[in-house]
Biopython code that builds the backbone (N, CA, C, O; Angstrom):
import numpy as np
from Bio.PDB.StructureBuilder import StructureBuilder

atoms = [
    (1, "MET", "N", (-7.549, 0.823, 3.384)),
    (1, "MET", "CA", (-8.106, 2.160, 3.368)),
    (1, "MET", "C", (-9.559, 2.133, 3.796)),
    (1, "MET", "O", (-10.017, 3.021, 4.515)),
    (2, "GLU", "N", (-10.275, 1.130, 3.363)),
    (2, "GLU", "CA", (-11.699, 1.076, 3.685)),
    (2, "GLU", "C", (-11.933, 1.022, 5.184)),
    (2, "GLU", "O", (-12.887, 1.620, 5.682)),
    (3, "ASP", "N", (-11.068, 0.307, 5.919)),
    (3, "ASP", "CA", (-11.213, 0.245, 7.369)),
    (3, "ASP", "C", (-11.005, 1.621, 7.991)),
    (3, "ASP", "O", (-11.747, 2.020, 8.888)),
    (4, "ILE", "N", (-10.003, 2.338, 7.517)),
    (4, "ILE", "CA", (-9.729, 3.682, 8.028)),
    (4, "ILE", "C", (-10.933, 4.575, 7.773)),
    (4, "ILE", "O", (-11.373, 5.293, 8.671)),
    (5, "ILE", "N", (-11.462, 4.539, 6.577)),
    (5, "ILE", "CA", (-12.597, 5.382, 6.212)),
    (5, "ILE", "C", (-13.838, 5.016, 7.024)),
    (5, "ILE", "O", (-14.523, 5.892, 7.551)),
    (6, "GLU", "N", (-14.121, 3.727, 7.120)),
    (6, "GLU", "CA", (-15.305, 3.296, 7.865)),
    (6, "GLU", "C", (-15.201, 3.691, 9.335)),
    (6, "GLU", "O", (-16.173, 4.185, 9.906)),
    (7, "ASP", "N", (-14.052, 3.486, 9.953)),
    (7, "ASP", "CA", (-13.860, 3.866, 11.356)),
    (7, "ASP", "C", (-14.005, 5.385, 11.525)),
    (7, "ASP", "O", (-14.650, 5.855, 12.463)),
    (8, "PHE", "N", (-13.407, 6.128, 10.622)),
    (8, "PHE", "CA", (-13.462, 7.583, 10.657)),
    (8, "PHE", "C", (-14.907, 8.056, 10.510)),
    (8, "PHE", "O", (-15.368, 8.901, 11.276)),
    (9, "ALA", "N", (-15.613, 7.512, 9.530)),
    (9, "ALA", "CA", (-17.003, 7.898, 9.283)),
    (9, "ALA", "C", (-17.881, 7.562, 10.481)),
    (9, "ALA", "O", (-18.723, 8.363, 10.889)),
    (10, "GLU", "N", (-17.680, 6.386, 11.033)),
    (10, "GLU", "CA", (-18.484, 5.970, 12.186)),
    (10, "GLU", "C", (-18.218, 6.870, 13.391)),
    (10, "GLU", "O", (-19.148, 7.275, 14.088)),
    (11, "LYS", "N", (-16.966, 7.173, 13.629)),
    (11, "LYS", "CA", (-16.586, 8.024, 14.761)),
    (11, "LYS", "C", (-17.246, 9.388, 14.671)),
    (11, "LYS", "O", (-17.687, 9.941, 15.679)),
    (12, "LEU", "N", (-17.312, 9.933, 13.454)),
    (12, "LEU", "CA", (-17.861, 11.276, 13.267)),
    (12, "LEU", "C", (-19.345, 11.283, 12.907)),
    (12, "LEU", "O", (-19.967, 12.344, 12.858)),
    (13, "GLY", "N", (-19.910, 10.113, 12.658)),
    (13, "GLY", "CA", (-21.321, 10.045, 12.288)),
    (13, "GLY", "C", (-21.612, 10.645, 10.922)),
    (13, "GLY", "O", (-22.617, 11.328, 10.730)),
    (14, "ILE", "N", (-20.713, 10.378, 9.971)),
    (14, "ILE", "CA", (-20.881, 10.898, 8.609)),
    (14, "ILE", "C", (-20.836, 9.737, 7.621)),
    (14, "ILE", "O", (-20.474, 8.616, 7.977)),
    (15, "GLU", "N", (-21.206, 10.020, 6.392)),
    (15, "GLU", "CA", (-21.183, 9.009, 5.338)),
    (15, "GLU", "C", (-19.740, 8.675, 4.951)),
    (15, "GLU", "O", (-18.880, 9.555, 4.957)),
    (16, "PRO", "N", (-19.471, 7.418, 4.616)),
    (16, "PRO", "CA", (-18.112, 7.034, 4.208)),
    (16, "PRO", "C", (-17.562, 7.849, 3.036)),
    (16, "PRO", "O", (-16.372, 8.160, 3.012)),
    (17, "ASN", "N", (-18.411, 8.199, 2.064)),
    (17, "ASN", "CA", (-17.929, 9.002, 0.932)),
    (17, "ASN", "C", (-17.431, 10.369, 1.390)),
    (17, "ASN", "O", (-16.407, 10.856, 0.912)),
    (18, "ALA", "N", (-18.164, 10.984, 2.322)),
    (18, "ALA", "CA", (-17.745, 12.283, 2.865)),
    (18, "ALA", "C", (-16.452, 12.124, 3.659)),
    (18, "ALA", "O", (-15.578, 12.989, 3.610)),
    (19, "ALA", "N", (-16.332, 11.012, 4.394)),
    (19, "ALA", "CA", (-15.114, 10.755, 5.159)),
    (19, "ALA", "C", (-13.921, 10.614, 4.220)),
    (19, "ALA", "O", (-12.868, 11.206, 4.459)),
    (20, "LYS", "N", (-14.081, 9.841, 3.166)),
    (20, "LYS", "CA", (-12.983, 9.624, 2.213)),
    (20, "LYS", "C", (-12.567, 10.942, 1.565)),
    (20, "LYS", "O", (-11.377, 11.234, 1.450)),
    (21, "GLN", "N", (-13.530, 11.717, 1.153)),
    (21, "GLN", "CA", (-13.226, 12.989, 0.497)),
    (21, "GLN", "C", (-12.582, 13.958, 1.487)),
    (21, "GLN", "O", (-11.627, 14.652, 1.137)),
    (22, "GLY", "N", (-13.089, 14.013, 2.713)),
    (22, "GLY", "CA", (-12.519, 14.901, 3.728)),
    (22, "GLY", "C", (-11.095, 14.523, 4.080)),
    (22, "GLY", "O", (-10.239, 15.395, 4.235)),
    (23, "ILE", "N", (-10.833, 13.230, 4.208)),
    (23, "ILE", "CA", (-9.471, 12.756, 4.496)),
    (23, "ILE", "C", (-8.548, 13.103, 3.328)),
    (23, "ILE", "O", (-7.422, 13.552, 3.537)),
    (24, "SER", "N", (-9.018, 12.897, 2.114)),
    (24, "SER", "CA", (-8.216, 13.184, 0.927)),
    (24, "SER", "C", (-7.857, 14.671, 0.847)),
    (24, "SER", "O", (-6.703, 15.022, 0.603)),
    (25, "ILE", "N", (-8.840, 15.531, 1.052)),
    (25, "ILE", "CA", (-8.603, 16.982, 1.006)),
    (25, "ILE", "C", (-7.604, 17.386, 2.086)),
    (25, "ILE", "O", (-6.687, 18.165, 1.827)),
    (26, "THR", "N", (-7.782, 16.859, 3.289)),
    (26, "THR", "CA", (-6.898, 17.214, 4.406)),
    (26, "THR", "C", (-5.495, 16.669, 4.194)),
    (26, "THR", "O", (-4.516, 17.359, 4.482)),
    (27, "CYS", "N", (-5.382, 15.454, 3.701)),
    (27, "CYS", "CA", (-4.075, 14.860, 3.445)),
    (27, "CYS", "C", (-3.320, 15.674, 2.390)),
    (27, "CYS", "O", (-2.124, 15.934, 2.527)),
    (28, "ARG", "N", (-4.022, 16.060, 1.362)),
    (28, "ARG", "CA", (-3.412, 16.887, 0.312)),
    (28, "ARG", "C", (-2.894, 18.189, 0.924)),
    (28, "ARG", "O", (-1.759, 18.591, 0.668)),
    (29, "TYR", "N", (-3.722, 18.841, 1.727)),
    (29, "TYR", "CA", (-3.319, 20.084, 2.381)),
    (29, "TYR", "C", (-2.076, 19.861, 3.239)),
    (29, "TYR", "O", (-1.107, 20.615, 3.149)),
    (30, "PHE", "N", (-2.111, 18.825, 4.069)),
    (30, "PHE", "CA", (-1.018, 18.521, 4.977)),
    (30, "PHE", "C", (0.297, 18.391, 4.211)),
    (30, "PHE", "O", (1.332, 18.885, 4.657)),
    (31, "LEU", "N", (0.253, 17.743, 3.088)),
    (31, "LEU", "CA", (1.452, 17.554, 2.276)),
    (31, "LEU", "C", (1.834, 18.824, 1.513)),
    (31, "LEU", "O", (3.018, 19.130, 1.371)),
    (32, "GLN", "N", (0.839, 19.558, 1.023)),
    (32, "GLN", "CA", (1.128, 20.748, 0.223)),
    (32, "GLN", "C", (1.767, 21.866, 1.035)),
    (32, "GLN", "O", (2.562, 22.636, 0.495)),
    (33, "VAL", "N", (1.440, 21.971, 2.314)),
    (33, "VAL", "CA", (2.016, 23.053, 3.114)),
    (33, "VAL", "C", (3.386, 22.682, 3.680)),
    (33, "VAL", "O", (4.061, 23.515, 4.285)),
    (34, "SER", "N", (3.784, 21.446, 3.482)),
    (34, "SER", "CA", (5.100, 21.000, 3.938)),
    (34, "SER", "C", (6.159, 21.390, 2.914)),
    (34, "SER", "O", (5.881, 21.502, 1.720)),
    (35, "GLU", "N", (7.375, 21.593, 3.405)),
    (35, "GLU", "CA", (8.478, 21.823, 2.477)),
    (35, "GLU", "C", (8.581, 20.607, 1.570)),
    (35, "GLU", "O", (8.346, 19.487, 2.025)),
    (36, "PRO", "N", (8.927, 20.793, 0.295)),
    (36, "PRO", "CA", (8.981, 19.661, -0.633)),
    (36, "PRO", "C", (9.781, 18.460, -0.139)),
    (36, "PRO", "O", (9.352, 17.319, -0.316)),
    (37, "SER", "N", (10.935, 18.699, 0.475)),
    (37, "SER", "CA", (11.732, 17.560, 0.953)),
    (37, "SER", "C", (11.023, 16.848, 2.100)),
    (37, "SER", "O", (11.106, 15.624, 2.212)),
    (38, "LYS", "N", (10.333, 17.593, 2.947)),
    (38, "LYS", "CA", (9.575, 16.981, 4.040)),
    (38, "LYS", "C", (8.356, 16.246, 3.504)),
    (38, "LYS", "O", (8.005, 15.177, 4.002)),
    (39, "ALA", "N", (7.711, 16.812, 2.493)),
    (39, "ALA", "CA", (6.541, 16.157, 1.900)),
    (39, "ALA", "C", (6.924, 14.792, 1.338)),
    (39, "ALA", "O", (6.168, 13.828, 1.458)),
    (40, "LEU", "N", (8.086, 14.720, 0.732)),
    (40, "LEU", "CA", (8.565, 13.443, 0.199)),
    (40, "LEU", "C", (8.732, 12.425, 1.324)),
    (40, "LEU", "O", (8.337, 11.268, 1.182)),
    (41, "GLY", "N", (9.310, 12.852, 2.432)),
    (41, "GLY", "CA", (9.468, 11.979, 3.583)),
    (41, "GLY", "C", (8.123, 11.582, 4.184)),
    (41, "GLY", "O", (7.938, 10.439, 4.603)),
    (42, "LEU", "N", (7.192, 12.523, 4.225)),
    (42, "LEU", "CA", (5.863, 12.222, 4.770)),
    (42, "LEU", "C", (5.146, 11.182, 3.918)),
    (42, "LEU", "O", (4.475, 10.293, 4.442)),
    (43, "PHE", "N", (5.293, 11.299, 2.606)),
    (43, "PHE", "CA", (4.687, 10.297, 1.717)),
    (43, "PHE", "C", (5.165, 8.899, 2.086)),
    (43, "PHE", "O", (4.383, 7.948, 2.100)),
    (44, "SER", "N", (6.449, 8.784, 2.382)),
    (44, "SER", "CA", (6.982, 7.458, 2.696)),
    (44, "SER", "C", (6.540, 6.976, 4.079)),
    (44, "SER", "O", (6.534, 5.772, 4.335)),
    (45, "MET", "N", (6.174, 7.889, 4.963)),
    (45, "MET", "CA", (5.741, 7.522, 6.309)),
    (45, "MET", "C", (4.261, 7.161, 6.384)),
    (45, "MET", "O", (3.845, 6.376, 7.236)),
    (46, "LEU", "N", (3.478, 7.739, 5.491)),
    (46, "LEU", "CA", (2.035, 7.485, 5.508)),
    (46, "LEU", "C", (1.737, 6.098, 4.948)),
    (46, "LEU", "O", (2.450, 5.611, 4.070)),
    (47, "PRO", "N", (0.701, 5.474, 5.449)),
    (47, "PRO", "CA", (0.334, 4.163, 4.899)),
    (47, "PRO", "C", (-0.101, 4.293, 3.442)),
    (47, "PRO", "O", (-0.653, 5.317, 3.038)),
    (48, "SER", "N", (0.147, 3.269, 2.676)),
    (48, "SER", "CA", (-0.198, 3.309, 1.251)),
    (48, "SER", "C", (-1.694, 3.527, 1.053)),
    (48, "SER", "O", (-2.109, 4.034, 0.011)),
    (49, "SER", "N", (-2.502, 3.156, 2.028)),
    (49, "SER", "CA", (-3.946, 3.377, 1.895)),
    (49, "SER", "C", (-4.275, 4.872, 1.815)),
    (49, "SER", "O", (-5.289, 5.246, 1.226)),
    (50, "LEU", "N", (-3.436, 5.723, 2.394)),
    (50, "LEU", "CA", (-3.651, 7.164, 2.285)),
    (50, "LEU", "C", (-2.954, 7.744, 1.059)),
    (50, "LEU", "O", (-3.511, 8.597, 0.367)),
    (51, "THR", "N", (-1.742, 7.283, 0.794)),
    (51, "THR", "CA", (-1.001, 7.862, -0.331)),
    (51, "THR", "C", (-1.526, 7.380, -1.685)),
    (51, "THR", "O", (-1.281, 8.020, -2.708)),
    (52, "SER", "N", (-2.235, 6.272, -1.695)),
    (52, "SER", "CA", (-2.761, 5.770, -2.968)),
    (52, "SER", "C", (-3.867, 6.669, -3.525)),
    (52, "SER", "O", (-4.299, 6.484, -4.663)),
    (53, "MET", "N", (-4.320, 7.629, -2.743)),
    (53, "MET", "CA", (-5.336, 8.572, -3.220)),
    (53, "MET", "C", (-4.756, 9.558, -4.227)),
    (53, "MET", "O", (-5.499, 10.272, -4.900)),
    (54, "PHE", "N", (-3.422, 9.596, -4.331)),
    (54, "PHE", "CA", (-2.767, 10.554, -5.207)),
    (54, "PHE", "C", (-2.187, 9.871, -6.431)),
    (54, "PHE", "O", (-1.579, 8.804, -6.337)),
    (55, "SER", "N", (-2.383, 10.498, -7.575)),
    (55, "SER", "CA", (-1.792, 9.983, -8.806)),
    (55, "SER", "C", (-0.292, 10.288, -8.780)),
    (55, "SER", "O", (0.154, 11.131, -8.002)),
    (56, "PRO", "N", (0.482, 9.607, -9.623)),
    (56, "PRO", "CA", (1.922, 9.916, -9.688)),
    (56, "PRO", "C", (2.192, 11.392, -10.001)),
    (56, "PRO", "O", (3.130, 11.979, -9.462)),
    (57, "ASP", "N", (1.378, 11.988, -10.866)),
    (57, "ASP", "CA", (1.565, 13.404, -11.185)),
    (57, "ASP", "C", (1.303, 14.291, -9.966)),
    (57, "ASP", "O", (2.022, 15.261, -9.730)),
    (58, "GLU", "N", (0.263, 13.946, -9.192)),
    (58, "GLU", "CA", (-0.040, 14.719, -7.987)),
    (58, "GLU", "C", (1.087, 14.582, -6.966)),
    (58, "GLU", "O", (1.483, 15.565, -6.341)),
    (59, "ARG", "N", (1.597, 13.378, -6.800)),
    (59, "ARG", "CA", (2.712, 13.155, -5.872)),
    (59, "ARG", "C", (3.920, 13.988, -6.288)),
    (59, "ARG", "O", (4.562, 14.628, -5.455)),
    (60, "ASN", "N", (4.216, 13.972, -7.567)),
    (60, "ASN", "CA", (5.343, 14.734, -8.086)),
    (60, "ASN", "C", (5.157, 16.227, -7.806)),
    (60, "ASN", "O", (6.087, 16.897, -7.356)),
    (61, "GLU", "N", (3.973, 16.741, -8.067)),
    (61, "GLU", "CA", (3.685, 18.157, -7.850)),
    (61, "GLU", "C", (3.830, 18.522, -6.366)),
    (61, "GLU", "O", (4.439, 19.535, -6.024)),
    (62, "ILE", "N", (3.267, 17.691, -5.499)),
    (62, "ILE", "CA", (3.292, 17.967, -4.064)),
    (62, "ILE", "C", (4.707, 17.931, -3.516)),
    (62, "ILE", "O", (5.036, 18.704, -2.616)),
    (63, "THR", "N", (5.545, 17.059, -4.033)),
    (63, "THR", "CA", (6.909, 16.943, -3.506)),
    (63, "THR", "C", (7.877, 17.923, -4.161)),
    (63, "THR", "O", (9.064, 17.925, -3.833)),
    (64, "LYS", "N", (7.402, 18.739, -5.063)),
    (64, "LYS", "CA", (8.275, 19.716, -5.715)),
    (64, "LYS", "C", (7.931, 21.162, -5.366)),
    (64, "LYS", "O", (8.780, 22.044, -5.499)),
    (65, "THR", "N", (6.707, 21.419, -4.922)),
    (65, "THR", "CA", (6.308, 22.785, -4.604)),
    (65, "THR", "C", (5.608, 22.836, -3.252)),
    (65, "THR", "O", (4.913, 21.902, -2.851)),
    (66, "GLN", "N", (5.810, 23.949, -2.566)),
    (66, "GLN", "CA", (5.144, 24.164, -1.287)),
    (66, "GLN", "C", (4.062, 25.211, -1.493)),
    (66, "GLN", "O", (4.294, 26.237, -2.132)),
    (67, "GLU", "N", (2.897, 24.953, -0.958)),
    (67, "GLU", "CA", (1.764, 25.869, -1.099)),
    (67, "GLU", "C", (1.564, 26.640, 0.198)),
    (67, "GLU", "O", (1.977, 26.197, 1.270)),
    (68, "ASN", "N", (0.935, 27.783, 0.088)),
    (68, "ASN", "CA", (0.578, 28.577, 1.252)),
    (68, "ASN", "C", (-0.948, 28.544, 1.365)),
    (68, "ASN", "O", (-1.641, 29.409, 0.828)),
    (69, "ILE", "N", (-1.452, 27.544, 2.062)),
    (69, "ILE", "CA", (-2.883, 27.333, 2.204)),
    (69, "ILE", "C", (-3.216, 27.389, 3.688)),
    (69, "ILE", "O", (-2.536, 26.768, 4.505)),
    (70, "SER", "N", (-4.246, 28.122, 4.032)),
    (70, "SER", "CA", (-4.633, 28.214, 5.443)),
    (70, "SER", "C", (-5.580, 27.079, 5.810)),
    (70, "SER", "O", (-6.289, 26.552, 4.952)),
    (71, "PRO", "N", (-5.591, 26.705, 7.080)),
    (71, "PRO", "CA", (-6.553, 25.687, 7.520)),
    (71, "PRO", "C", (-8.000, 26.099, 7.232)),
    (71, "PRO", "O", (-8.846, 25.255, 6.938)),
    (72, "GLU", "N", (-8.271, 27.384, 7.319)),
    (72, "GLU", "CA", (-9.624, 27.874, 7.058)),
    (72, "GLU", "C", (-10.058, 27.574, 5.620)),
    (72, "GLU", "O", (-11.217, 27.247, 5.370)),
    (73, "GLU", "N", (-9.110, 27.691, 4.676)),
    (73, "GLU", "CA", (-9.414, 27.368, 3.278)),
    (73, "GLU", "C", (-9.758, 25.891, 3.120)),
    (73, "GLU", "O", (-10.647, 25.525, 2.351)),
    (74, "VAL", "N", (-9.049, 25.060, 3.850)),
    (74, "VAL", "CA", (-9.280, 23.611, 3.787)),
    (74, "VAL", "C", (-10.631, 23.276, 4.402)),
    (74, "VAL", "O", (-11.394, 22.486, 3.846)),
    (75, "ILE", "N", (-10.924, 23.877, 5.542)),
    (75, "ILE", "CA", (-12.217, 23.659, 6.198)),
    (75, "ILE", "C", (-13.347, 24.095, 5.274)),
    (75, "ILE", "O", (-14.360, 23.405, 5.154)),
    (76, "GLU", "N", (-13.172, 25.229, 4.629)),
    (76, "GLU", "CA", (-14.177, 25.741, 3.679)),
    (76, "GLU", "C", (-14.396, 24.740, 2.541)),
    (76, "GLU", "O", (-15.532, 24.451, 2.166)),
    (77, "LYS", "N", (-13.305, 24.224, 2.005)),
    (77, "LYS", "CA", (-13.396, 23.261, 0.902)),
    (77, "LYS", "C", (-14.112, 21.986, 1.347)),
    (77, "LYS", "O", (-14.988, 21.486, 0.641)),
    (78, "ILE", "N", (-13.744, 21.464, 2.511)),
    (78, "ILE", "CA", (-14.412, 20.265, 3.027)),
    (78, "ILE", "C", (-15.886, 20.555, 3.263)),
    (78, "ILE", "O", (-16.747, 19.755, 2.894)),
    (79, "SER", "N", (-16.177, 21.693, 3.875)),
    (79, "SER", "CA", (-17.569, 22.074, 4.160)),
    (79, "SER", "C", (-18.399, 22.126, 2.890)),
    (79, "SER", "O", (-19.508, 21.596, 2.839)),
    (80, "ASN", "N", (-17.852, 22.771, 1.864)),
    (80, "ASN", "CA", (-18.591, 22.940, 0.616)),
    (80, "ASN", "C", (-18.704, 21.648, -0.188)),
    (80, "ASN", "O", (-19.762, 21.358, -0.746)),
    (81, "GLU", "N", (-17.627, 20.875, -0.253)),
    (81, "GLU", "CA", (-17.631, 19.672, -1.090)),
    (81, "GLU", "C", (-18.278, 18.464, -0.431)),
    (81, "GLU", "O", (-18.753, 17.561, -1.121)),
    (82, "CYS", "N", (-18.299, 18.438, 0.888)),
    (82, "CYS", "CA", (-18.792, 17.248, 1.584)),
    (82, "CYS", "C", (-20.089, 17.467, 2.366)),
    (82, "CYS", "O", (-20.846, 16.521, 2.585)),
    (83, "PHE", "N", (-20.348, 18.706, 2.788)),
    (83, "PHE", "CA", (-21.449, 18.931, 3.725)),
    (83, "PHE", "C", (-22.326, 20.130, 3.387)),
    (83, "PHE", "O", (-22.873, 20.766, 4.288)),
    (84, "ASP", "N", (-22.467, 20.442, 2.120)),
    (84, "ASP", "CA", (-23.330, 21.553, 1.686)),
    (84, "ASP", "C", (-23.090, 22.836, 2.472)),
    (84, "ASP", "O", (-24.036, 23.543, 2.822)),
    (85, "GLY", "N", (-21.836, 23.131, 2.746)),
    (85, "GLY", "CA", (-21.474, 24.378, 3.402)),
    (85, "GLY", "C", (-21.495, 24.352, 4.924)),
    (85, "GLY", "O", (-21.273, 25.391, 5.546)),
    (86, "ASP", "N", (-21.754, 23.209, 5.546)),
    (86, "ASP", "CA", (-21.795, 23.109, 7.010)),
    (86, "ASP", "C", (-20.365, 23.185, 7.558)),
    (86, "ASP", "O", (-19.616, 22.209, 7.522)),
    (87, "LYS", "N", (-20.008, 24.371, 8.067)),
    (87, "LYS", "CA", (-18.632, 24.597, 8.510)),
    (87, "LYS", "C", (-18.300, 23.840, 9.793)),
    (87, "LYS", "O", (-17.140, 23.492, 10.012)),
    (88, "GLN", "N", (-19.275, 23.582, 10.632)),
    (88, "GLN", "CA", (-18.997, 22.815, 11.850)),
    (88, "GLN", "C", (-18.562, 21.397, 11.499)),
    (88, "GLN", "O", (-17.600, 20.879, 12.067)),
    (89, "LYS", "N", (-19.266, 20.775, 10.570)),
    (89, "LYS", "CA", (-18.880, 19.422, 10.142)),
    (89, "LYS", "C", (-17.536, 19.454, 9.433)),
    (89, "LYS", "O", (-16.694, 18.582, 9.648)),
    (90, "GLY", "N", (-17.336, 20.456, 8.591)),
    (90, "GLY", "CA", (-16.066, 20.590, 7.887)),
    (90, "GLY", "C", (-14.903, 20.745, 8.842)),
    (90, "GLY", "O", (-13.848, 20.143, 8.644)),
    (91, "LYS", "N", (-15.087, 21.550, 9.877)),
    (91, "LYS", "CA", (-14.023, 21.757, 10.866)),
    (91, "LYS", "C", (-13.749, 20.474, 11.637)),
    (91, "LYS", "O", (-12.591, 20.134, 11.879)),
    (92, "LYS", "N", (-14.782, 19.767, 12.021)),
    (92, "LYS", "CA", (-14.615, 18.519, 12.771)),
    (92, "LYS", "C", (-13.863, 17.479, 11.927)),
    (92, "LYS", "O", (-12.956, 16.811, 12.422)),
    (93, "VAL", "N", (-14.246, 17.349, 10.657)),
    (93, "VAL", "CA", (-13.568, 16.403, 9.761)),
    (93, "VAL", "C", (-12.108, 16.808, 9.591)),
    (93, "VAL", "O", (-11.218, 15.958, 9.653)),
    (94, "TYR", "N", (-11.858, 18.075, 9.382)),
    (94, "TYR", "CA", (-10.484, 18.565, 9.238)),
    (94, "TYR", "C", (-9.654, 18.211, 10.473)),
    (94, "TYR", "O", (-8.568, 17.644, 10.351)),
    (95, "GLU", "N", (-10.159, 18.543, 11.649)),
    (95, "GLU", "CA", (-9.415, 18.291, 12.885)),
    (95, "GLU", "C", (-9.140, 16.804, 13.093)),
    (95, "GLU", "O", (-8.029, 16.415, 13.454)),
    (96, "GLU", "N", (-10.146, 15.986, 12.866)),
    (96, "GLU", "CA", (-9.971, 14.541, 13.055)),
    (96, "GLU", "C", (-9.051, 13.951, 11.991)),
    (96, "GLU", "O", (-8.281, 13.034, 12.276)),
    (97, "ALA", "N", (-9.125, 14.469, 10.767)),
    (97, "ALA", "CA", (-8.253, 13.975, 9.702)),
    (97, "ALA", "C", (-6.791, 14.341, 9.986)),
    (97, "ALA", "O", (-5.893, 13.534, 9.748)),
    (98, "ILE", "N", (-6.554, 15.544, 10.488)),
    (98, "ILE", "CA", (-5.191, 15.942, 10.873)),
    (98, "ILE", "C", (-4.678, 15.002, 11.964)),
    (98, "ILE", "O", (-3.535, 14.547, 11.905)),
    (99, "ASN", "N", (-5.517, 14.713, 12.954)),
    (99, "ASN", "CA", (-5.127, 13.782, 14.013)),
    (99, "ASN", "C", (-4.817, 12.396, 13.451)),
    (99, "ASN", "O", (-3.847, 11.758, 13.859)),
    (100, "LEU", "N", (-5.641, 11.938, 12.517)),
    (100, "LEU", "CA", (-5.420, 10.651, 11.879)),
    (100, "LEU", "C", (-4.087, 10.613, 11.153)),
    (100, "LEU", "O", (-3.315, 9.665, 11.302)),
    (101, "ILE", "N", (-3.821, 11.645, 10.369)),
    (101, "ILE", "CA", (-2.573, 11.708, 9.604)),
    (101, "ILE", "C", (-1.376, 11.726, 10.548)),
    (101, "ILE", "O", (-0.406, 10.995, 10.350)),
    (102, "LYS", "N", (-1.451, 12.556, 11.562)),
    (102, "LYS", "CA", (-0.349, 12.649, 12.518)),
    (102, "LYS", "C", (-0.124, 11.309, 13.227)),
    (102, "LYS", "O", (1.014, 10.925, 13.495)),
    (103, "SER", "N", (-1.205, 10.615, 13.522)),
    (103, "SER", "CA", (-1.070, 9.319, 14.219)),
    (103, "SER", "C", (-0.378, 8.284, 13.330)),
    (103, "SER", "O", (0.231, 7.337, 13.829)),
    (104, "LYS", "N", (-0.473, 8.467, 12.031)),
    (104, "LYS", "CA", (0.134, 7.518, 11.103)),
    (104, "LYS", "C", (1.609, 7.808, 10.836)),
    (104, "LYS", "O", (2.334, 6.938, 10.351)),
    (105, "ILE", "N", (2.062, 9.038, 11.152)),
    (105, "ILE", "CA", (3.462, 9.366, 10.866)),
    (105, "ILE", "C", (4.303, 9.505, 12.124)),
    (105, "ILE", "O", (5.530, 9.562, 12.035)),
    (106, "TRP", "N", (3.678, 9.560, 13.292)),
    (106, "TRP", "CA", (4.464, 9.658, 14.534)),
    (106, "TRP", "C", (4.268, 8.456, 15.389)),
    (106, "TRP", "O", (4.850, 8.365, 16.470)),
]
sb = StructureBuilder()
sb.init_structure("model")
sb.init_model(0)
sb.init_chain("A")
sb.init_seg("    ")
for serial, (resi, resn, name, xyz) in enumerate(atoms, 1):
    if name == "N":
        sb.init_residue(resn, " ", resi, " ")
    sb.init_atom(name, np.array(xyz, "f"), 0.0, 1.0, " ", f" {name:<3s}", serial, name[0])
structure = sb.get_structure()
């Protein structure tokens, strides 16, 4: 996981802690908006370095319920929690994290 985070942070020019938090928020979103049966399959496709960010209770919740969350809400959360409200950085992290996740499952 550390290699993924360090590469991600370096690519975007952000701190590793912000990268880890942004990836975690985006990964959670990606799984929460999936149908529960698909989320379960996605968990098995993602590397353990990404899925280990979730507790067993969180995994159970994500694979049993589907959420209706917009990308804008996720960008807002990343912006506020990682970059003091900087929406440009939040959007960039979101987009790159989605690409990262997709690259790991396809």
